[in-house]
MARRO-371588 format. One record per atom (N, C-alpha, C, O): x, y, z; residue number from 1. Coordinates in steps of 0.02 Angstrom, whole numbers. Layout:
<atoms>
ATOM/X/Y/Z/pos
ATOM/X/Y/Z/NUM
...
</atoms>
This chain:
<atoms>
ATOM/X/Y/Z/pos
ATOM/1498/1568/1695/1
ATOM/1556/1569/1740/1
ATOM/1541/1614/1800/1
ATOM/1515/1669/1792/1
ATOM/1557/1588/1860/2
ATOM/1545/1628/1920/2
ATOM/1597/1684/1926/2
ATOM/1655/1674/1907/2
ATOM/1576/1743/1951/3
ATOM/1623/1798/1957/3
ATOM/1685/1780/1997/3
ATOM/1738/1808/1983/3
ATOM/1680/1734/2046/4
ATOM/1738/1716/2086/4
ATOM/1791/1681/2043/4
ATOM/1849/1677/2064/4
ATOM/1772/1656/1984/5
ATOM/1820/1623/1940/5
ATOM/1852/1670/1891/5
ATOM/1890/1649/1848/5
ATOM/1836/1735/1896/6
ATOM/1862/1783/1847/6
ATOM/1929/1812/1866/6
ATOM/1959/1849/1826/6
ATOM/1954/1797/1925/7
ATOM/2013/1832/1950/7
ATOM/2075/1821/1907/7
ATOM/2119/1864/1904/7
ATOM/2080/1764/1874/8
ATOM/2140/1748/1836/8
ATOM/2133/1762/1761/8
ATOM/2177/1743/1722/8
ATOM/2078/1794/1740/9
ATOM/2067/1805/1669/9
ATOM/2105/1866/1645/9
ATOM/2118/1913/1683/9
ATOM/2122/1865/1581/10
ATOM/2157/1922/1551/10
ATOM/2145/1920/1476/10
ATOM/2131/1868/1447/10
ATOM/2152/1978/1445/11
ATOM/2148/1985/1372/11
ATOM/2210/2023/1349/11
ATOM/2224/2078/1373/11
ATOM/2247/1992/1304/12
ATOM/2308/2025/1277/12
ATOM/2304/2024/1201/12
ATOM/2295/1971/1170/12
ATOM/2310/2082/1170/13
ATOM/2308/2090/1098/13
ATOM/2374/2121/1077/13
ATOM/2396/2171/1106/13
ATOM/2407/2092/1027/14
ATOM/2471/2119/1005/14
ATOM/2476/2117/929/14
ATOM/2453/2070/896/14
ATOM/2504/2170/901/15
ATOM/2515/2174/829/15
ATOM/2452/2171/788/15
ATOM/2453/2148/731/15
ATOM/2396/2195/816/16
ATOM/2331/2187/783/16
ATOM/2325/2233/723/16
ATOM/2342/2292/727/16
ATOM/2300/2206/667/17
ATOM/2290/2246/607/17
ATOM/2225/2229/573/17
ATOM/2208/2170/566/17
ATOM/2189/2280/551/18
ATOM/2125/2270/516/18
ATOM/2121/2316/455/18
ATOM/2143/2373/457/18
ATOM/2091/2289/402/19
ATOM/2078/2327/342/19
ATOM/2003/2325/329/19
ATOM/1972/2272/333/19
ATOM/1974/2383/313/20
ATOM/1903/2386/298/20
ATOM/1892/2430/237/20
ATOM/1915/2486/234/20
ATOM/1855/2402/189/21
ATOM/1841/2438/127/21
ATOM/1905/2463/93/21
ATOM/1908/2519/67/21
ATOM/1957/2421/94/22
ATOM/2019/2438/61/22
ATOM/2063/2488/97/22
ATOM/2112/2511/69/22
ATOM/2046/2504/160/23
ATOM/2083/2554/197/23
ATOM/2107/2524/263/23
ATOM/2068/2492/298/23
ATOM/2170/2534/278/24
ATOM/2197/2511/342/24
ATOM/2170/2555/398/24
ATOM/2182/2615/399/24
ATOM/2134/2524/443/25
ATOM/2109/2562/501/25
ATOM/2152/2551/563/25
ATOM/2159/2596/604/25
ATOM/2180/2492/569/26
ATOM/2220/2476/627/26
ATOM/2282/2438/606/26
ATOM/2279/2395/561/26
ATOM/2338/2454/637/27
ATOM/2399/2417/622/27
ATOM/2445/2418/684/27
ATOM/2454/2469/716/27
ATOM/2473/2360/699/28
ATOM/2519/2353/756/28
ATOM/2488/2380/820/28
ATOM/2522/2412/860/28
ATOM/2424/2366/831/29
ATOM/2389/2388/891/29
ATOM/2398/2336/946/29
ATOM/2388/2276/934/29
ATOM/2417/2358/1005/30
ATOM/2428/2312/1061/30
ATOM/2400/2341/1125/30
ATOM/2404/2401/1137/30
ATOM/2371/2298/1167/31
ATOM/2349/2318/1233/31
ATOM/2339/2255/1275/31
ATOM/2332/2200/1248/31
ATOM/2337/2264/1341/32
ATOM/2325/2209/1387/32
ATOM/2275/2231/1440/32
ATOM/2277/2288/1463/32
ATOM/2231/2186/1458/33
ATOM/2183/2198/1511/33
ATOM/2185/2139/1559/33
ATOM/2186/2081/1538/33
ATOM/2185/2154/1623/34
ATOM/2179/2102/1674/34
ATOM/2110/2104/1705/34
ATOM/2069/2147/1689/34
ATOM/2098/2058/1751/35
ATOM/2034/2055/1786/35
ATOM/2020/2122/1820/35
ATOM/2063/2151/1853/35
ATOM/1958/2147/1811/36
ATOM/1938/2209/1843/36
ATOM/1958/2272/1806/36
ATOM/1952/2327/1833/36
ATOM/1983/2265/1744/37
ATOM/2006/2323/1707/37
ATOM/1961/2339/1648/37
ATOM/1928/2295/1620/37
ATOM/1960/2403/1630/38
ATOM/1917/2428/1576/38
ATOM/1959/2472/1530/38
ATOM/1998/2513/1552/38
ATOM/1949/2462/1465/39
ATOM/1983/2503/1414/39
ATOM/1931/2542/1376/39
ATOM/1885/2513/1347/39
ATOM/1938/2608/1375/40
ATOM/1892/2652/1339/40
ATOM/1924/2671/1272/40
ATOM/1979/2698/1270/40
ATOM/1889/2656/1218/41
ATOM/1912/2674/1150/41
ATOM/1883/2741/1131/41
ATOM/1822/2752/1135/41
ATOM/1926/2786/1109/42
ATOM/1904/2851/1085/42
ATOM/1931/2862/1015/42
ATOM/1974/2825/991/42
ATOM/1905/2913/983/43
ATOM/1928/2930/915/43
ATOM/1872/2955/872/43
ATOM/1813/2942/886/43
ATOM/1890/2992/820/44
ATOM/1841/3020/775/44
ATOM/1804/2964/738/44
ATOM/1826/2906/739/44
ATOM/1750/2981/705/45
ATOM/1714/2933/664/45
ATOM/1761/2907/609/45
ATOM/1797/2946/577/45
ATOM/1761/2841/600/46
ATOM/1803/2811/550/46
ATOM/1873/2793/575/46
ATOM/1914/2767/536/46
ATOM/1886/2805/639/47
ATOM/1953/2791/666/47
ATOM/1964/2716/676/47
ATOM/2021/2694/681/47
ATOM/1910/2678/680/48
ATOM/1918/2605/687/48
ATOM/1891/2576/751/48
ATOM/1906/2518/765/48
ATOM/1854/2614/790/49
ATOM/1829/2588/854/49
ATOM/1783/2528/844/49
ATOM/1793/2476/875/49
ATOM/1733/2536/801/50
ATOM/1686/2481/788/50
ATOM/1721/2422/755/50
ATOM/1707/2364/770/50
ATOM/1768/2437/709/51
ATOM/1805/2384/676/51
ATOM/1845/2343/726/51
ATOM/1845/2282/722/51
ATOM/1878/2377/773/52
ATOM/1916/2341/824/52
ATOM/1870/2296/865/52
ATOM/1886/2238/877/52
ATOM/1814/2323/888/53
ATOM/1769/2284/929/53
ATOM/1740/2224/891/53
ATOM/1736/2169/918/53
ATOM/1721/2235/828/54
ATOM/1694/2181/788/54
ATOM/1746/2127/775/54
ATOM/1730/2067/775/54
ATOM/1808/2147/764/55
ATOM/1859/2096/753/55
ATOM/1875/2058/817/55
ATOM/1887/1998/815/55
ATOM/1875/2093/874/56
ATOM/1886/2060/937/56
ATOM/1829/2012/954/56
ATOM/1838/1962/989/56
ATOM/1769/2029/930/57
ATOM/1711/1986/942/57
ATOM/1705/1928/892/57
ATOM/1659/1888/897/57
ATOM/1752/1925/845/58
ATOM/1751/1871/796/58
ATOM/1701/1880/740/58
ATOM/1682/1832/707/58
ATOM/1679/1942/730/59
ATOM/1627/1956/680/59
ATOM/1655/1981/614/59
ATOM/1618/1987/565/59
ATOM/1719/1996/611/60
ATOM/1750/2015/549/60
ATOM/1824/1995/552/60
ATOM/1852/1990/606/60
ATOM/1855/1982/494/61
ATOM/1924/1958/494/61
ATOM/1973/2014/512/61
ATOM/1958/2073/505/61
ATOM/2032/1994/535/62
ATOM/2086/2040/546/62
ATOM/2145/2018/503/62
ATOM/2150/1960/483/62
ATOM/2190/2064/489/63
ATOM/2245/2051/443/63
ATOM/2307/2025/477/63
ATOM/2346/1988/447/63
ATOM/2318/2044/539/64
ATOM/2379/2024/574/64
ATOM/2368/2030/648/64
ATOM/2323/2065/672/64
ATOM/2409/1994/686/65
ATOM/2407/2001/758/65
ATOM/2394/1937/795/65
ATOM/2386/1883/766/65
ATOM/2391/1944/860/66
ATOM/2381/1888/906/66
ATOM/2335/1908/962/66
ATOM/2340/1963/989/66
ATOM/2290/1863/980/67
ATOM/2245/1874/1037/67
ATOM/2256/1817/1086/67
ATOM/2255/1758/1067/67
ATOM/2266/1835/1149/68
ATOM/2274/1784/1201/68
ATOM/2220/1796/1254/68
ATOM/2214/1851/1281/68
ATOM/2183/1745/1269/69
ATOM/2132/1747/1322/69
ATOM/2154/1701/1378/69
ATOM/2165/1642/1368/69
ATOM/2160/1730/1439/70
ATOM/2183/1692/1497/70
ATOM/2249/1657/1482/70
ATOM/2261/1601/1505/70
ATOM/2292/1690/1444/71
ATOM/2358/1664/1429/71
ATOM/2362/1615/1372/71
ATOM/2416/1591/1355/71
ATOM/2305/1600/1342/72
ATOM/2303/1551/1287/72
ATOM/2289/1587/1221/72
ATOM/2240/1624/1216/72
ATOM/2331/1578/1171/73
ATOM/2321/1608/1106/73
ATOM/2262/1575/1071/73
ATOM/2261/1514/1063/73
ATOM/2214/1616/1051/74
ATOM/2153/1590/1020/74
ATOM/2133/1635/962/74
ATOM/2149/1695/961/74
ATOM/2098/1606/914/75
ATOM/2064/1647/863/75
ATOM/2001/1676/896/75
ATOM/1969/1643/936/75
ATOM/1982/1738/878/76
ATOM/1921/1766/907/76
ATOM/1859/1725/894/76
ATOM/1810/1730/931/76
ATOM/1860/1683/842/77
ATOM/1802/1641/827/77
ATOM/1801/1576/867/77
ATOM/1753/1538/862/77
ATOM/1854/1562/905/78
ATOM/1859/1499/942/78
ATOM/1807/1496/997/78
ATOM/1796/1546/1033/78
ATOM/1775/1439/1005/79
ATOM/1722/1430/1054/79
ATOM/1743/1447/1125/79
ATOM/1705/1480/1160/79
ATOM/1802/1426/1149/80
ATOM/1820/1442/1218/80
ATOM/1824/1517/1232/80
ATOM/1813/1539/1289/80
ATOM/1838/1556/1180/81
ATOM/1839/1629/1188/81
ATOM/1769/1658/1179/81
ATOM/1748/1700/1217/81
ATOM/1733/1635/1127/82
ATOM/1666/1660/1114/82
ATOM/1620/1650/1174/82
ATOM/1576/1692/1186/82
ATOM/1629/1596/1209/83
ATOM/1586/1581/1266/83
ATOM/1599/1625/1327/83
ATOM/1564/1621/1377/83
ATOM/1650/1667/1322/84
ATOM/1668/1711/1378/84
ATOM/1650/1784/1365/84
ATOM/1658/1826/1410/84
ATOM/1627/1801/1305/85
ATOM/1616/1872/1289/85
ATOM/1543/1888/1276/85
ATOM/1504/1846/1253/85
ATOM/1526/1950/1290/86
ATOM/1461/1979/1274/86
ATOM/1474/2041/1232/86
ATOM/1510/2085/1253/86
ATOM/1443/2044/1172/87
ATOM/1455/2099/1126/87
ATOM/1391/2139/1116/87
ATOM/1338/2110/1106/87
ATOM/1398/2205/1120/88
ATOM/1341/2250/1107/88
ATOM/1361/2296/1051/88
ATOM/1408/2334/1056/88
ATOM/1323/2292/995/89
ATOM/1338/2333/937/89
ATOM/1293/2394/935/89
ATOM/1255/2407/983/89
ATOM/1296/2432/881/90
ATOM/1250/2488/872/90
ATOM/1179/2464/866/90
ATOM/1132/2498/889/90
ATOM/1169/2406/836/91
ATOM/1102/2378/827/91
ATOM/1082/2337/888/91
ATOM/1124/2305/920/91
ATOM/1018/2339/904/92
ATOM/994/2305/964/92
ATOM/996/2229/956/92
ATOM/1007/2193/1005/92
ATOM/984/2205/895/93
ATOM/983/2133/885/93
ATOM/924/2099/918/93
ATOM/929/2042/940/93
ATOM/868/2135/924/94
ATOM/808/2108/956/94
ATOM/748/2113/909/94
ATOM/749/2153/862/94
ATOM/698/2074/922/95
ATOM/638/2070/880/95
ATOM/586/2120/904/95
ATOM/565/2118/962/95
ATOM/565/2164/859/96
ATOM/515/2215/877/96
ATOM/449/2186/900/96
ATOM/415/2217/941/96
ATOM/431/2127/875/97
ATOM/365/2098/891/97
ATOM/365/2063/958/97
ATOM/312/2053/988/97
ATOM/423/2044/984/98
ATOM/427/2010/1049/98
ATOM/430/2062/1104/98
ATOM/452/2118/1094/98
ATOM/408/2042/1163/99
ATOM/413/2086/1220/99
ATOM/485/2091/1244/99
ATOM/528/2052/1222/99
ATOM/497/2138/1288/100
ATOM/564/2145/1316/100
ATOM/587/2080/1349/100
ATOM/643/2057/1338/100
ATOM/543/2050/1390/101
ATOM/560/1988/1424/101
ATOM/570/1930/1375/101
ATOM/615/1889/1383/101
ATOM/528/1927/1324/102
ATOM/535/1874/1274/102
ATOM/601/1879/1237/102
ATOM/634/1829/1223/102
ATOM/622/1941/1222/103
ATOM/686/1951/1188/103
ATOM/744/1928/1233/103
ATOM/791/1896/1210/103
ATOM/740/1945/1297/104
ATOM/793/1925/1343/104
ATOM/794/1849/1351/104
ATOM/848/1819/1353/104
ATOM/737/1818/1356/105
ATOM/734/1745/1364/105
ATOM/764/1711/1303/105
ATOM/801/1662/1309/105
ATOM/748/1737/1244/106
ATOM/775/1708/1182/106
ATOM/851/1716/1179/106
ATOM/887/1669/1162/106
ATOM/875/1776/1197/107
ATOM/947/1789/1195/107
ATOM/985/1744/1243/107
ATOM/1038/1717/1226/107
ATOM/958/1734/1303/108
ATOM/992/1692/1351/108
ATOM/989/1618/1331/108
ATOM/1035/1581/1345/108
ATOM/934/1598/1299/109
ATOM/929/1529/1275/109
ATOM/982/1515/1222/109
ATOM/1011/1461/1220/109
ATOM/994/1565/1178/110
ATOM/1046/1556/1127/110
ATOM/1115/1548/1158/110
ATOM/1158/1514/1130/110
ATOM/1125/1578/1216/111
ATOM/1189/1573/1251/111
ATOM/1191/1515/1300/111
ATOM/1239/1505/1337/111
ATOM/1137/1475/1299/112
ATOM/1132/1418/1345/112
ATOM/1136/1440/1418/112
ATOM/1165/1406/1460/112
ATOM/1105/1499/1431/113
ATOM/1103/1525/1499/113
ATOM/1035/1510/1530/113
ATOM/983/1517/1498/113
ATOM/1036/1488/1592/114
ATOM/973/1474/1627/114
ATOM/936/1539/1642/114
ATOM/967/1591/1653/114
ATOM/870/1535/1641/115
ATOM/828/1593/1656/115
ATOM/820/1599/1731/115
ATOM/791/1555/1763/115
ATOM/846/1653/1759/116
ATOM/841/1666/1831/116
ATOM/796/1726/1840/116
ATOM/818/1783/1831/116
ATOM/733/1714/1857/117
ATOM/683/1768/1860/117
ATOM/703/1823/1908/117
ATOM/693/1882/1894/117
ATOM/731/1804/1965/118
ATOM/750/1854/2014/118
ATOM/807/1898/1988/118
ATOM/806/1959/1997/118
ATOM/855/1867/1956/119
ATOM/912/1904/1927/119
ATOM/888/1951/1872/119
ATOM/911/2008/1867/119
ATOM/842/1926/1830/120
ATOM/814/1968/1777/120
ATOM/778/2028/1806/120
ATOM/787/2084/1783/120
ATOM/737/2016/1857/121
ATOM/698/2070/1888/121
ATOM/744/2123/1918/121
ATOM/732/2183/1910/121
ATOM/797/2101/1952/122
ATOM/844/2148/1983/122
ATOM/879/2190/1929/122
ATOM/888/2250/1936/122
ATOM/900/2156/1876/123
ATOM/936/2191/1822/123
ATOM/891/2243/1788/123
ATOM/912/2299/1777/123
ATOM/829/2224/1773/124
ATOM/783/2271/1742/124
ATOM/768/2330/1788/124
ATOM/764/2387/1765/124
ATOM/762/2317/1853/125
ATOM/749/2371/1900/125
ATOM/809/2419/1903/125
ATOM/800/2480/1906/125
ATOM/869/2391/1902/126
ATOM/929/2432/1905/126
ATOM/932/2479/1845/126
ATOM/957/2535/1850/126
ATOM/907/2456/1788/127
ATOM/908/2496/1726/127
ATOM/844/2535/1714/127
ATOM/835/2565/1661/127
ATOM/799/2535/1763/128
ATOM/737/2573/1757/128
ATOM/688/2544/1708/128
ATOM/647/2580/1679/128
ATOM/691/2478/1698/129
ATOM/647/2444/1649/129
ATOM/597/2398/1683/129
ATOM/566/2357/1649/129
ATOM/588/2404/1748/130
ATOM/548/2356/1785/130
ATOM/475/2354/1763/130
ATOM/442/2303/1773/130
ATOM/450/2407/1734/131
ATOM/380/2409/1713/131
ATOM/370/2397/1638/131
ATOM/315/2405/1613/131
ATOM/424/2379/1604/132
ATOM/421/2375/1531/132
ATOM/430/2304/1504/132
ATOM/436/2295/1444/132
ATOM/433/2255/1548/133
ATOM/448/2187/1526/133
ATOM/397/2158/1478/133
ATOM/415/2119/1434/133
ATOM/333/2178/1486/134
ATOM/281/2151/1443/134
ATOM/268/2193/1381/134
ATOM/224/2177/1341/134
ATOM/305/2247/1373/135
ATOM/294/2291/1316/135
ATOM/333/2266/1255/135
ATOM/391/2247/1262/135
ATOM/303/2265/1195/136
ATOM/340/2245/1135/136
ATOM/401/2289/1125/136
ATOM/399/2349/1137/136
ATOM/456/2258/1104/137
ATOM/518/2294/1095/137
ATOM/510/2352/1047/137
ATOM/540/2404/1055/137
ATOM/468/2342/995/138
ATOM/458/2394/945/138
ATOM/424/2456/972/138
ATOM/424/2507/938/138
ATOM/395/2452/1031/139
ATOM/360/2510/1060/139
ATOM/404/2545/1113/139
ATOM/381/2593/1144/139
ATOM/464/2522/1122/140
ATOM/509/2555/1169/140
ATOM/544/2614/1136/140
ATOM/555/2614/1075/140
ATOM/562/2664/1176/141
ATOM/601/2720/1149/141
ATOM/672/2696/1134/141
ATOM/691/2641/1155/141
ATOM/710/2737/1098/142
ATOM/779/2719/1082/142
ATOM/821/2709/1146/142
ATOM/862/2664/1150/142
ATOM/810/2752/1194/143
ATOM/847/2746/1257/143
ATOM/828/2682/1294/143
ATOM/872/2649/1322/143
ATOM/764/2665/1294/144
ATOM/742/2603/1327/144
ATOM/769/2542/1291/144
ATOM/787/2492/1323/144
ATOM/772/2545/1225/145
ATOM/801/2490/1187/145
ATOM/874/2480/1205/145
ATOM/898/2424/1213/145
ATOM/910/2536/1212/146
ATOM/980/2531/1230/146
ATOM/988/2501/1299/146
ATOM/1033/2459/1310/146
ATOM/947/2521/1345/147
ATOM/950/2493/1413/147
ATOM/935/2418/1412/147
ATOM/966/2380/1449/147
ATOM/889/2397/1370/148
ATOM/874/2326/1367/148
ATOM/933/2287/1338/148
ATOM/948/2232/1360/148
ATOM/967/2317/1289/149
ATOM/1028/2286/1263/149
ATOM/1081/2279/1318/149
ATOM/1115/2228/1321/149
ATOM/1086/2329/1361/150
ATOM/1133/2325/1417/150
ATOM/1112/2271/1466/150
ATOM/1154/2237/1495/150
ATOM/1046/2264/1476/151
ATOM/1021/2211/1520/151
ATOM/1042/2142/1493/151
ATOM/1061/2098/1532/151
ATOM/1038/2134/1428/152
ATOM/1059/2070/1398/152
ATOM/1133/2056/1413/152
ATOM/1151/1999/1428/152
ATOM/1174/2108/1409/153
ATOM/1245/2099/1423/153
ATOM/1256/2078/1496/153
ATOM/1293/2031/1510/153
ATOM/1223/2112/1542/154
ATOM/1230/2096/1613/154
ATOM/1207/2024/1626/154
ATOM/1242/1987/1661/154
ATOM/1150/2006/1599/155
ATOM/1121/1940/1612/155
ATOM/1161/1883/1580/155
ATOM/1152/1825/1598/155
ATOM/1203/1899/1532/156
ATOM/1244/1847/1501/156
ATOM/1293/1816/1551/156
ATOM/1316/1760/1541/156
ATOM/1309/1853/1604/157
ATOM/1356/1829/1655/157
ATOM/1422/1808/1624/157
ATOM/1452/1758/1645/157
ATOM/1445/1846/1575/158
ATOM/1508/1831/1543/158
ATOM/1560/1883/1563/158
ATOM/1543/1941/1573/158
ATOM/1623/1862/1570/159
ATOM/1673/1908/1599/159
ATOM/1697/1963/1553/159
ATOM/1718/2015/1578/159
ATOM/1696/1953/1487/160
ATOM/1723/2002/1441/160
ATOM/1666/2038/1405/160
ATOM/1627/2006/1370/160
ATOM/1662/2103/1414/161
ATOM/1612/2144/1380/161
ATOM/1646/2185/1325/161
ATOM/1697/2217/1337/161
ATOM/1618/2182/1265/162
ATOM/1640/2223/1208/162
ATOM/1581/2266/1189/162
ATOM/1533/2242/1159/162
ATOM/1584/2330/1205/163
ATOM/1526/2374/1200/163
ATOM/1540/2431/1151/163
ATOM/1586/2470/1161/163
ATOM/1499/2435/1099/164
ATOM/1507/2486/1048/164
ATOM/1456/2542/1059/164
ATOM/1396/2532/1047/164
ATOM/1480/2599/1081/165
ATOM/1437/2657/1096/165
ATOM/1378/2637/1141/165
ATOM/1320/2650/1122/165
ATOM/1390/2606/1198/166
ATOM/1334/2585/1241/166
ATOM/1294/2643/1269/166
ATOM/1237/2633/1290/166
ATOM/1323/2703/1269/167
ATOM/1288/2762/1295/167
ATOM/1247/2797/1241/167
ATOM/1217/2849/1255/167
ATOM/1247/2771/1180/168
ATOM/1208/2802/1127/168
ATOM/1134/2802/1144/168
ATOM/1107/2749/1163/168
ATOM/1101/2858/1139/169
ATOM/1029/2867/1151/169
ATOM/1011/2866/1225/169
ATOM/953/2871/1243/169
ATOM/1060/2860/1269/170
ATOM/1046/2861/1341/170
ATOM/1042/2933/1366/170
ATOM/1081/2976/1346/170
ATOM/994/2945/1411/171
ATOM/991/3010/1444/171
ATOM/1042/3009/1502/171
ATOM/1078/2960/1511/171
ATOM/1044/3063/1540/172
ATOM/1094/3068/1594/172
ATOM/1085/3012/1645/172
ATOM/1133/2984/1670/172
ATOM/1022/2996/1661/173
ATOM/1009/2943/1709/173
ATOM/1034/2876/1682/173
ATOM/1064/2836/1718/173
ATOM/1020/2864/1618/174
ATOM/1043/2802/1587/174
ATOM/1118/2797/1585/174
ATOM/1146/2743/1595/174
ATOM/1152/2853/1572/175
ATOM/1225/2853/1571/175
ATOM/1253/2836/1640/175
ATOM/1304/2802/1645/175
ATOM/1221/2860/1693/176
ATOM/1242/2843/1760/176
ATOM/1231/2769/1775/176
ATOM/1272/2737/1808/176
ATOM/1175/2741/1750/177
ATOM/1162/2669/1757/177
ATOM/1217/2629/1723/177
ATOM/1240/2579/1750/177
ATOM/1237/2651/1664/178
ATOM/1290/2617/1627/178
ATOM/1355/2618/1667/178
ATOM/1390/2568/1672/178
ATOM/1372/2677/1695/179
ATOM/1433/2682/1734/179
ATOM/1431/2636/1794/179
ATOM/1481/2604/1811/179
ATOM/1373/2632/1827/180
ATOM/1365/2587/1884/180
ATOM/1375/2514/1863/180
ATOM/1407/2476/1899/180
ATOM/1347/2496/1806/181
ATOM/1354/2428/1779/181
ATOM/1427/2411/1769/181
ATOM/1450/2358/1789/181
ATOM/1464/2457/1738/182
ATOM/1535/2444/1724/182
ATOM/1576/2440/1788/182
ATOM/1620/2398/1794/182
ATOM/1561/2483/1836/183
ATOM/1596/2479/1900/183
ATOM/1584/2412/1934/183
ATOM/1630/2381/1960/183
ATOM/1521/2390/1934/184
ATOM/1504/2326/1966/184
ATOM/1537/2268/1930/184
ATOM/1561/2221/1962/184
ATOM/1538/2271/1863/185
ATOM/1569/2218/1824/185
ATOM/1643/2213/1839/185
ATOM/1670/2158/1849/185
ATOM/1677/2270/1841/186
ATOM/1748/2270/1856/186
ATOM/1761/2249/1928/186
ATOM/1811/2214/1941/186
ATOM/1718/2269/1974/187
ATOM/1727/2249/2044/187
ATOM/1722/2174/2052/187
ATOM/1752/2145/2098/187
ATOM/1683/2141/2008/188
ATOM/1676/2069/2010/188
ATOM/1733/2033/1974/188
ATOM/1734/1971/1971/188
ATOM/1779/2071/1946/189
ATOM/1835/2041/1910/189
ATOM/1826/2038/1835/189
ATOM/1868/2009/1800/189
ATOM/1772/2068/1810/190
ATOM/1759/2068/1738/190
ATOM/1805/2116/1701/190
ATOM/1839/2158/1732/190
ATOM/1807/2109/1635/191
ATOM/1847/2151/1591/191
ATOM/1799/2183/1540/191
ATOM/1748/2154/1524/191
ATOM/1817/2242/1515/192
ATOM/1774/2275/1466/192
ATOM/1816/2318/1419/192
ATOM/1863/2351/1440/192
ATOM/1796/2318/1355/193
ATOM/1823/2364/1305/193
ATOM/1763/2403/1279/193
ATOM/1716/2373/1252/193
ATOM/1764/2468/1287/194
ATOM/1706/2510/1274/194
ATOM/1724/2567/1227/194
ATOM/1770/2605/1241/194
ATOM/1688/2573/1172/195
ATOM/1696/2630/1126/195
ATOM/1644/2683/1143/195
ATOM/1585/2667/1153/195
ATOM/1665/2745/1146/196
ATOM/1617/2799/1163/196
ATOM/1642/2865/1135/196
ATOM/1702/2877/1129/196
ATOM/1595/2908/1118/197
ATOM/1610/2977/1100/197
ATOM/1600/3023/1160/197
ATOM/1634/3075/1167/197
ATOM/1553/3004/1204/198
ATOM/1532/3049/1257/198
ATOM/1577/3047/1318/198
ATOM/1579/3095/1356/198
ATOM/1612/2993/1328/199
ATOM/1648/2985/1390/199
ATOM/1604/2951/1441/199
ATOM/1543/2950/1433/199
ATOM/1633/2923/1492/200
ATOM/1596/2886/1542/200
ATOM/1609/2915/1611/200
ATOM/1665/2933/1629/200
ATOM/1555/2919/1650/201
ATOM/1561/2947/1718/201
ATOM/1586/2893/1765/201
ATOM/1548/2866/1806/201
ATOM/1650/2877/1759/202
ATOM/1681/2824/1799/202
ATOM/1729/2854/1850/202
ATOM/1755/2909/1841/202
ATOM/1740/2816/1903/203
ATOM/1787/2839/1954/203
ATOM/1857/2844/1923/203
ATOM/1876/2802/1883/203
ATOM/1893/2894/1943/204
ATOM/1961/2904/1917/204
ATOM/2004/2843/1932/204
ATOM/2004/2818/1988/204
ATOM/2040/2821/1883/205
ATOM/2084/2764/1892/205
ATOM/2053/2698/1873/205
ATOM/2089/2648/1868/205
ATOM/1987/2695/1862/206
ATOM/1955/2632/1845/206
ATOM/1970/2613/1773/206
ATOM/1981/2554/1758/206
ATOM/1971/2662/1727/207
ATOM/1978/2647/1656/207
ATOM/2041/2678/1628/207
ATOM/2063/2732/1649/207
ATOM/2071/2643/1580/208
ATOM/2124/2671/1539/208
ATOM/2094/2689/1471/208
ATOM/2040/2664/1453/208
ATOM/2128/2731/1433/209
ATOM/2101/2757/1370/209
ATOM/2148/2743/1313/209
ATOM/2209/2750/1319/209
ATOM/2119/2724/1256/210
ATOM/2157/2715/1194/210
ATOM/2123/2757/1141/210
ATOM/2066/2744/1122/210
ATOM/2158/2808/1116/211
ATOM/2131/2853/1065/211
ATOM/2155/2830/997/211
ATOM/2213/2838/979/211
ATOM/2110/2800/958/212
ATOM/2128/2773/893/212
ATOM/2142/2827/842/212
ATOM/2173/2814/790/212
ATOM/2120/2888/855/213
ATOM/2135/2943/809/213
ATOM/2209/2960/807/213
ATOM/2233/2990/759/213
ATOM/2245/2940/859/214
ATOM/2316/2957/863/214
ATOM/2361/2904/832/214
ATOM/2422/2912/831/214
ATOM/2332/2850/806/215
ATOM/2373/2799/775/215
ATOM/2403/2827/711/215
ATOM/2367/2859/672/215
ATOM/2467/2817/697/216
ATOM/2501/2848/640/216
ATOM/2494/2811/575/216
ATOM/2520/2835/524/216
ATOM/2459/2754/573/217
ATOM/2462/2712/513/217
ATOM/2394/2706/478/217
ATOM/2385/2659/439/217
ATOM/2348/2751/490/218
ATOM/2281/2743/463/218
ATOM/2279/2747/387/218
ATOM/2235/2716/356/218
ATOM/2324/2782/357/219
ATOM/2321/2791/285/219
ATOM/2371/2747/247/219
ATOM/2385/2758/188/219
ATOM/2398/2697/281/220
ATOM/2444/2650/249/220
ATOM/2408/2610/196/220
ATOM/2352/2589/208/220
ATOM/2437/2599/137/221
ATOM/2404/2559/85/221
ATOM/2389/2489/111/221
ATOM/2427/2462/151/221
ATOM/2333/2459/89/222
ATOM/2313/2393/114/222
ATOM/2366/2340/107/222
ATOM/2371/2297/150/222
ATOM/2406/2341/53/223
ATOM/2455/2288/43/223
ATOM/2510/2290/96/223
ATOM/2548/2242/103/223
ATOM/2515/2345/132/224
ATOM/2567/2350/184/224
ATOM/2541/2334/253/224
ATOM/2575/2345/303/224
ATOM/2479/2308/257/225
ATOM/2448/2300/323/225
ATOM/2479/2245/364/225
ATOM/2478/2249/426/225
ATOM/2508/2196/333/226
ATOM/2535/2140/372/226
ATOM/2611/2143/375/226
ATOM/2643/2100/405/226
</atoms>
């Protein structure tokens, strides 16, 4: 999807509830994002940040709630929604034996994205990876691996980013690159939900914050989740 087509997109979540390992992590959670908006998830370990992102990405079930994408109620697993999101987890999801470029080519092929060499080169340069394309992924540092995962997100050209601790293992320069990526994505009309412990060096007013540690229902028995 071209960035010019992102202006009318929105994500609305209402009454969202998730149970993990027999424990209610989220209940009656609601938020809305419009084009160009970013939501930062905060909270202690175990508060439900990763669970929320995984459920929004359609990777784990939820117990209650409604998700609307561009005004249309959809299941997170529905193709029209899945084709609009890029998800970055704690794990890189890349093959150690393949080079950085080979991993990106494979990832984009899975998403049915055309390979644009110039776009790839610009993205890698922006993330300081311009000299590492031919290096096996298994030989990259943790910070370089994280940057390559971010490159995959950018190259997906999808409007909704769901990022779980994207600043993990990044040095200060990498964290600034991440902030620049998010600013550019939002400026193009993209949306993002980002979980972080460190905070993001973003311009004031760009992001809103949701602290999951402050939710009052974390210890509710599972049978009361819905």
